Residue, then its C-alpha position, 0 to 999 in steps of 0.5 A: m500499500d502507497s502510504p505515507l509511512a511506506e515512504h518514511r526512510p526506514d534508517a530516520g530514526p525515532q521521529a521528533p515530537a511535533a512542534a508547537p504550532t506557534k512556532a510551526y508557523r514561525v518555522i513556516a515564516a522564516a523557511s518560505i520568505g527567502n523562497a519567495l523573495e528568490w522567485f518573486d526576483v525569478v518571475v519579476y525577471a521573466f515577467f519584464a524580459g522585453t523590457i529589459a532585453k531593450l534596457f540591457f541587450p539591445s540588437a536589431d532582431d528582437t528574437v535575438s535581444l529576448l534570447l540574450t536575456f532569456g539566456t542571462f535567465g538561464v546561465s544563472y542557474v549553472v551556478r546553482p548546483l556550486g551554491a548547492a554544494v557549499l551551502g548545502r554542505y554548510a547547512d550540513r555541518a555549521g545547522r539550517k539556520p546559519a546557512l538559510m541567514m547567508s544565503i538571505r543576505l547573496m539573495m539582498l544583494g544581487t535583487f540590489l544590483i539589478t534595483v540600480m544598475p544603470t542601462y546599455s545605454t549609459i554605460g554600455i557593455a558593463a551593464p549587461i555585464a553587471i545583470l550577470l553578475s548580479r544573476l549569478i549571485q543570486g544563482f548561488s544564494a538559491g542554490g543553497e536556499f531550497g536545500s536548508a529552507t525545505a529540511l528545517l520544515a520537513e525537520h521540524t513536525p516530521r509526522m506532517r513532512g508533506f504540509m510542512a515542506s510544501w509551504q516551501f513550495a507554496s510561498q513560490g505562489v505568492a511569489t508568483l501572486l506578488a510579480s503578476s500583481f505587480g505586471t498587471v498594475l505597471t502595465s495597464t498604468l504606465s506607457n511603455a517610455q515609463l515603463e522602461s526608463w524606471g517602472w521595470r524597477i518596482p517590482f525589484a526595488f519591492g523585493l530588496l525592501v522584503g529581503p531585511i524582513g526575512y532576515s529578523i524573523r530567521r534570527y528567532v528560528d532554531d534548529a529542528a530537534e532531529f537535526v541536533r540528535a543527527t548532530r550529537q551522533g557525531t555523524e560526517r555531515g554533508p560531505v557532498m561527494a560522500v552525496l554523489r557516491d552513497q546516495k546517487s540513486g536518492v539525487l537522480l531520482s528527486i532530478g528526476a522527479l523535479a523535472l516536470s514541477t520546475a519546467v512547468t513552473y517556468m513556463i508559467s514565468y514566460i506566459p506573459s510574453f507569450a501572451v504577447e509575442q504568439l497570442h498578440l493579446p495586451a500585457s495586462t492580460g498575460f499578467a492577469a493569467t499568470m496572478v490566478a495561477g499564484v492564487v490556486l497555487t499558493v491557496v491549493t498547495p498547502v491543502i494538497g501537502y496535507w492530503s500527502d500526508r494521509v495517502g502518500r506522495v507518490r500516489v498523489m504526485s502520480v495522479f497530476a503527472v498523468l492529468f498534465l498528459l493528458l490535459l496540457y497539450p489540449s488545454f494550450a491548442y483551444l487557447v492558441a486556436h482561441p486566444g482571449f482574456g476568459v479563455i487566458l484564464a482558464v487555462m491558466f487556472l487549470i494548469g495552477v490546480l495540476k502543479a499545486g497537486y504535483f509539486a505539493p508534495l515534492p519537496a517532502l519527497m526529496t527529503e525522505l529520499f536522504p538522511t538527516a545528516s546530509r539531507a540538505t547537501g542531498v536536496a539541495l544537489s538535486y533541486n538545483i542541477g535539475v533546476m539548472l537542467f529542466g528549469g532555467t533552460t525553459p524559456l531559452v527552449i520555448v522561444s527558440l522551438i517557436d523560433v525554429t518551427g513557427n508552431d506556438l504549440a512545440p514547447l508542449w511535446y518537449l513538456s511533455g516527454l519531462a512528465v514521462l520522465s518524472l512519472a518514471a523516476l516516482l515509480l522507482a523512487r515508492r520502490r526505494l524507498r520501501t528498501p532500506a538503504p545501504a550502509p554509507t561507504v568507508 
């Protein structure tokens, strides 16, 4: 039977007592706000890709300019595994809290650079180089953020791992909602000249203001009892090479399960550009549609996470992966054939529900694939390698496939292939979670 208990690591030891409700809420806020800030900056960058392309990557060919912008967007993901290795290992050795404090400082630095950076017309080639630098800093920070924050959430209330860890992804819904709200208001109230002159900087400035709040909240959250026990046992904590050597199956299965989720996340962030470039709808329409997805992800994700604690991670995720395969292409085919405000809202509502159903149990599933002593390192490496392969490249793949084939629906075959990959990874993960892990190599 695919029960939640069957999906817990048999070598995880006795479970820590559940945190008090107030403490659990504080942990959720501390762990989620950094992820929300990270995704807010990611989504805003993607939303205003057209404007950023004109200001920082000018070219006679609009497609080339947009490709350069999304290329910079994708390059930042190359550094994520490095951030995962460095900050993930730090989290397993020094603690989840110190690593989270470090990551949010770096995140604020990268956001600050984007907020104040002069454009190409002012400082020339230094402008795109500086944008690339800021994205690399953000990528390094984000590389360690997910593993540390997810481990913190999962370890504080082990009997509700699905619900607690789902807030890591629910915070992405909050970020999408906020970013799309900024996009809707700015594109509907400002002229193109105002938007290019100063309007696009407003959401980044807002993200910069959120950082100190997250930093302050994290100062008053301690590591969970489960992690403290692992520390007292004297286990070697966080060796990156040991994770890749002894837990490579957990890494590979996590990457495979993540493929569909992360690609759809970045597909959602591309919708405003898709609405304008391919559907010829107003920019505000694309932002409003993404805002609908943000609301759904924020509200539905914790509910599905709680449900996964009752019926099992793999069972819930498999159902929604199959629904993705069945519904993704026909829904977008209808949107392309009948572009309109109501249609795009309905399609994004559907995508939001499917994504929430699939990715809500995913963080808990990933934590259960690794032992406590190296959990932050394992989750961070898996997540960021997966995001590098299937996430940061998705907008670039979408633009390239549409440009090469001339078919607005071509990227959906790519997403369908990832759905098949993730389904296969889920089935293998179920088998692994029911099999005792081998002893680590000495």
